[in-house]
C-alpha positions as CSV (number, residue, x, y, z in Angstrom):
1,X,-2.2,2.4,11.6
2,X,-4.2,2.5,14.9
3,X,-6.5,5.7,16.3
4,X,-5.6,8.7,17.7
5,X,-5.9,8.4,21.8
6,X,-9.0,9.5,21.8
7,X,-10.5,6.4,20.3
8,X,-7.5,4.3,22.1
9,X,-9.4,2.2,24.6
10,X,-11.4,1.1,21.6
11,X,-9.0,0.8,19.7
12,X,-7.3,-1.5,21.9
13,X,-10.4,-4.1,22.8
14,X,-10.8,-4.4,18.8
15,X,-7.4,-5.5,17.9
16,X,-7.0,-7.8,20.8
17,X,-10.7,-9.4,20.0
18,X,-9.1,-9.5,16.3
19,X,-5.7,-11.2,17.2
20,X,-7.1,-13.5,19.6
21,X,-9.7,-15.2,16.9
22,X,-7.1,-17.2,15.1
23,X,-4.8,-18.2,18.2
24,X,-3.5,-21.5,18.5
25,X,-1.2,-21.1,21.0
26,X,-2.0,-19.6,24.9
27,X,-0.8,-16.5,25.5
28,X,1.3,-15.6,27.7
29,X,3.0,-12.6,29.3
30,X,6.3,-13.3,27.2
31,X,4.4,-14.5,23.8
32,X,5.7,-13.2,20.7
33,X,4.0,-10.5,18.4
34,X,4.2,-10.1,14.7
35,X,3.0,-7.1,13.2
36,X,-0.2,-6.9,10.7
37,X,0.5,-4.0,9.4
38,X,-2.5,-2.0,10.9
39,X,-1.0,-0.7,13.9
40,X,-1.1,-3.8,16.3
41,X,0.2,-6.9,16.2
42,X,-1.0,-10.7,16.4
43,X,0.4,-13.9,18.3
44,X,3.2,-15.1,16.3
45,X,2.2,-19.0,16.4
46,X,5.5,-20.2,15.4
47,X,8.0,-17.8,17.2
48,X,6.4,-18.0,20.3
49,X,5.9,-22.1,20.1
50,X,9.4,-22.3,19.6
51,X,10.4,-20.0,22.8
52,X,8.1,-21.6,24.9
53,X,6.4,-18.2,25.0
54,X,9.4,-16.8,26.4
55,X,9.9,-14.7,23.9
56,X,13.9,-14.3,24.5
57,X,14.1,-14.7,27.9
58,X,12.3,-11.1,28.7
59,X,8.9,-9.7,30.1
60,X,6.9,-7.1,27.6
61,X,8.2,-4.6,30.0
62,X,11.5,-5.2,29.2
63,X,13.9,-4.7,26.2
64,X,11.8,-6.7,24.0
65,X,9.2,-3.5,23.8
66,X,12.3,-2.0,21.3
67,X,12.3,-2.9,17.8
68,X,14.8,-5.7,16.8
69,X,15.6,-7.4,13.2
70,X,13.4,-10.5,12.1
71,X,15.5,-11.3,8.7
72,X,12.6,-10.2,6.5
73,X,14.0,-7.5,3.4
74,X,14.2,-3.7,4.0
75,X,13.7,-1.3,1.1
76,X,17.1,0.0,1.1
77,X,17.4,1.7,-2.5
78,X,16.0,4.3,-3.8
79,X,12.2,4.5,-3.5
80,X,10.1,5.5,-5.5
81,X,6.6,7.0,-4.2
82,X,3.2,6.2,-6.2
83,X,-0.1,7.9,-5.9
84,X,-3.6,6.8,-6.4
85,X,-6.1,9.4,-5.9
86,X,-9.3,7.2,-5.5
87,X,-12.8,8.8,-5.7
88,X,-14.3,12.4,-7.2
89,X,-14.5,14.2,-4.4
90,X,-10.6,15.6,-4.7
91,X,-10.0,19.2,-4.2
92,X,-7.3,21.1,-5.6
93,X,-5.9,22.3,-2.7
94,X,-6.4,18.9,-0.7
95,X,-4.3,17.7,-3.7
96,X,-1.4,20.4,-3.6
97,X,-1.0,19.5,0.7
98,X,-0.5,15.7,-0.1
99,X,1.8,16.1,-3.6
100,X,3.6,18.8,-1.9
101,X,4.8,16.2,0.8
102,X,5.0,13.7,-1.6
103,X,7.4,15.8,-3.5
104,X,9.7,16.3,-0.3
105,X,9.4,14.1,1.9
106,X,12.8,12.2,0.4
107,X,16.0,13.5,1.7
108,X,14.6,15.5,4.4
109,X,16.0,15.4,8.2
110,X,12.8,13.5,8.9
111,X,13.4,10.9,6.7
112,X,16.3,10.5,7.1
113,X,15.2,8.7,10.6
114,X,14.6,5.7,8.7
115,X,18.7,5.3,7.4
116,X,19.3,3.8,11.1
117,X,17.5,0.7,9.6
118,X,19.3,-2.1,7.9
119,X,18.9,-5.6,6.1
120,X,21.0,-9.1,6.5
121,X,23.6,-7.7,5.0
122,X,23.9,-4.5,7.1
123,X,23.3,-2.0,4.1
124,X,21.1,0.9,5.4
125,X,18.0,2.3,4.3
126,X,18.8,5.4,1.9
127,X,17.4,8.8,2.4
128,X,15.9,8.6,-1.3
129,X,12.2,8.8,-2.1
130,X,10.8,10.3,-4.9
131,X,7.1,11.0,-5.9
132,X,7.7,9.3,-9.1
133,X,3.9,9.1,-10.6
134,X,0.0,9.3,-9.9
135,X,-3.0,8.1,-11.6
136,X,-6.9,8.8,-11.1
137,X,-9.6,6.2,-10.0
138,X,-12.5,8.1,-10.0
139,X,-14.3,5.4,-7.9
140,X,-14.1,1.6,-10.1
141,X,-15.4,-0.2,-6.6
142,X,-17.7,2.5,-5.1
143,X,-17.5,4.2,-2.1
144,X,-17.7,1.6,0.4
145,X,-13.8,-0.4,0.1
146,X,-12.4,-3.6,1.3
147,X,-9.1,-4.8,1.8
148,X,-8.7,-6.4,-1.4
149,X,-10.8,-4.0,-3.0
150,X,-6.9,-1.6,-2.4
151,X,-5.2,-4.8,-3.3
152,X,-7.4,-4.4,-7.0
153,X,-7.0,-0.9,-7.3
154,X,-3.1,-1.1,-7.2
155,X,-3.1,-3.6,-9.6
156,X,-5.7,-2.4,-12.2
157,X,-3.2,1.2,-12.2
158,X,-0.2,-0.8,-12.8
159,X,-1.6,-3.6,-15.4
160,X,-3.2,-1.1,-17.3
161,X,0.0,1.0,-17.6
162,X,-1.5,3.5,-15.7
163,X,1.9,3.4,-13.6
164,X,4.6,1.0,-13.6
165,X,5.4,-2.3,-12.0
166,X,8.2,-0.8,-9.6
167,X,9.9,-3.4,-7.1
168,X,11.0,-0.2,-5.4
169,X,7.8,1.3,-4.8
170,X,5.3,2.3,-2.0
171,X,2.1,2.6,-4.2
172,X,-0.2,4.9,-1.9
173,X,-4.5,4.9,-2.4
174,X,-5.5,7.8,-1.2
175,X,-9.1,8.3,-0.4
176,X,-11.6,10.9,-1.0
177,X,-13.8,12.3,2.0
178,X,-16.8,10.6,0.8
179,X,-14.9,7.0,0.6
180,X,-14.7,4.7,3.7
181,X,-12.8,1.1,4.1
182,X,-14.6,-1.5,5.5
183,X,-12.7,-3.4,7.0
184,X,-11.9,-0.5,10.4
185,X,-11.4,2.6,8.9
186,X,-12.4,5.0,11.6
187,X,-13.0,2.5,14.2
188,X,-9.4,0.6,14.7
189,X,-7.2,2.2,11.9
190,X,-6.7,5.5,10.2
191,X,-3.9,3.4,7.4
192,X,-2.5,0.5,6.7
193,X,0.5,-1.3,4.8
194,X,0.7,-4.9,2.8
195,X,2.5,-6.1,0.0
196,X,0.8,-8.6,-3.0
197,X,2.0,-9.9,-6.4
198,X,1.4,-8.1,-9.4
199,X,3.0,-8.6,-12.8
200,X,5.5,-10.6,-11.1
201,X,7.0,-8.2,-8.7
202,X,6.5,-7.5,-4.9
203,X,4.7,-4.7,-4.8
204,X,4.6,-2.6,-1.7
205,X,1.2,-1.1,-1.3
206,X,-1.0,1.5,1.2
207,X,-4.1,2.4,1.8
208,X,-4.6,5.9,3.6
209,X,-8.2,7.2,4.4
210,X,-9.5,11.0,4.0
211,X,-11.3,11.3,7.9
212,X,-12.6,14.9,6.9
213,X,-16.1,14.3,7.3
214,X,-15.6,10.6,8.7
215,X,-13.8,10.9,11.9
216,X,-11.5,14.2,12.0
217,X,-11.8,13.6,15.7
218,X,-9.8,10.0,15.4
219,X,-7.3,10.1,12.1
220,X,-7.4,13.8,11.4
221,X,-5.5,16.9,11.9
222,X,-5.9,19.2,14.7
223,X,-8.4,21.9,13.8
224,X,-7.1,24.4,12.7
225,X,-5.4,22.5,10.5
226,X,-1.8,23.8,9.2
227,X,-2.8,24.1,5.4
228,X,-6.8,24.7,6.5
229,X,-7.3,21.2,4.3
230,X,-8.3,19.3,7.6
231,X,-8.8,16.0,5.4
232,X,-5.1,16.4,3.8
233,X,-3.3,17.5,6.3
234,X,-4.4,14.2,8.5
235,X,-3.2,12.0,5.9
236,X,-0.4,13.5,5.1
237,X,0.7,12.5,8.2
238,X,-1.2,9.2,8.4
239,X,0.8,8.8,4.6
240,X,4.5,9.7,6.0
241,X,3.2,6.7,8.8
242,X,2.9,4.5,6.1
243,X,5.6,4.8,4.1
244,X,8.3,4.7,6.4
245,X,6.7,1.2,7.6
246,X,6.6,-0.3,4.3
247,X,10.1,1.2,3.9
248,X,11.8,-0.7,7.4
249,X,9.1,-3.6,6.8
250,X,7.5,-4.2,3.7
251,X,6.7,-7.5,4.1
252,X,6.0,-7.8,8.0
253,X,8.7,-9.4,8.7
254,X,11.8,-7.1,8.9
255,X,11.9,-4.3,11.8
256,X,8.8,-5.0,14.6
257,X,8.9,-5.3,18.5
258,X,8.7,-8.7,19.8
259,X,6.5,-7.5,22.5
260,X,3.5,-6.3,20.5
261,X,4.5,-6.3,17.0
262,X,4.7,-2.7,16.8
263,X,6.3,-0.9,13.8
264,X,8.8,2.1,13.7
265,X,5.9,4.3,13.2
266,X,3.5,2.7,15.0
267,X,6.0,3.3,18.3
268,X,5.6,6.8,17.8
269,X,1.8,7.4,16.7
270,X,0.1,10.7,17.4
271,X,3.3,11.0,19.6
272,X,4.3,14.9,17.4
273,X,6.7,16.2,19.7
274,X,7.8,19.7,20.1
275,X,5.2,21.9,17.6
276,X,5.8,25.4,17.0
277,X,1.9,27.8,15.8
278,X,1.6,28.6,12.1
279,X,-0.1,32.2,11.6
280,X,-3.8,30.5,11.5
281,X,-3.2,29.1,14.6
282,X,-2.6,25.6,14.0
283,X,0.4,23.6,15.3
284,X,3.2,22.0,13.3
285,X,6.3,20.4,13.6
286,X,7.4,20.1,10.2
287,X,7.7,22.3,7.1
288,X,8.5,20.3,3.3
289,X,9.0,22.9,0.7
290,X,6.9,26.0,1.6
291,X,4.1,24.1,3.3
292,X,4.2,23.1,7.6
293,X,2.8,20.0,8.3
294,X,1.8,18.2,11.7
295,X,3.7,14.5,11.4
296,X,4.0,11.9,13.9
297,X,7.4,11.3,15.3
298,X,9.7,8.3,13.6
299,X,11.2,5.5,15.8
300,X,14.9,6.3,15.9
301,X,16.9,2.5,16.5
302,X,20.6,4.1,16.6
303,X,22.1,4.8,20.2
304,X,18.7,5.0,22.2
305,X,16.0,4.1,20.8
306,X,13.1,7.0,20.9
307,X,10.9,8.9,18.9
308,X,12.4,11.4,17.3
309,X,11.4,14.7,14.3
310,X,14.4,14.2,12.5
311,X,18.2,12.7,12.4
312,X,20.9,13.2,13.3
């Protein structure tokens, strides 16, 4: 997930440099892109070469800016959410904010937006997501994590038996405010998702950072934040973003835009739509359980494609 608009110009330049590093096909105005899971796309050499750079014959400013289905798997069945609390600096209020949204996201009108997505058999995503387990890692890889460390944290939680190996699960590594991710947290992204094989199963997982003391203006919530926990309130929005992308594009080859490789939540990054004002003066647009949140909208593909807060 890309940074907020405040750092958008820096993000674009860094993302373009990253994408250009491994290019083997010359980029044209109609080149095709695929997602990276980090909020930007990279040139799809195979698809671009196959289409002679025409990307279906439409320019980036045309219909290819919408999402289309590319044949990959979609998490249509009921899904389980697993939290890994990483680091030793978690406070109970912050954990409560993230636990609450994890318990109430599934079945909500907001998560129902994902039911407009389907797989190759035309089976649609079910509006079912349950917080099925949590575990703690107090800092087994230190406070500066690499992408491979994130995968290892998930793998260790599963192989140790602390969490089950669940092909219908989405494992979220939630880091505390003292932990950073060295491949670009706070400078290129606020969170990301990917998948890997663990215990013989295809495991979907995500990294979600706590920006409170590191980059609140880029990845955090507004000030004041809805629950007076700016790090957790910001992380809640990023978590929802990554979970809906893991649902509709778990292997990075299902639903995305050819024009730039953006996934559903990427299309609505930092777009909150209509907001209300809480008693503490914070802006919010969603209520899960008894708690208020400022959550980025999601991309609806039914009828006219657009960002919405709920469906229908």
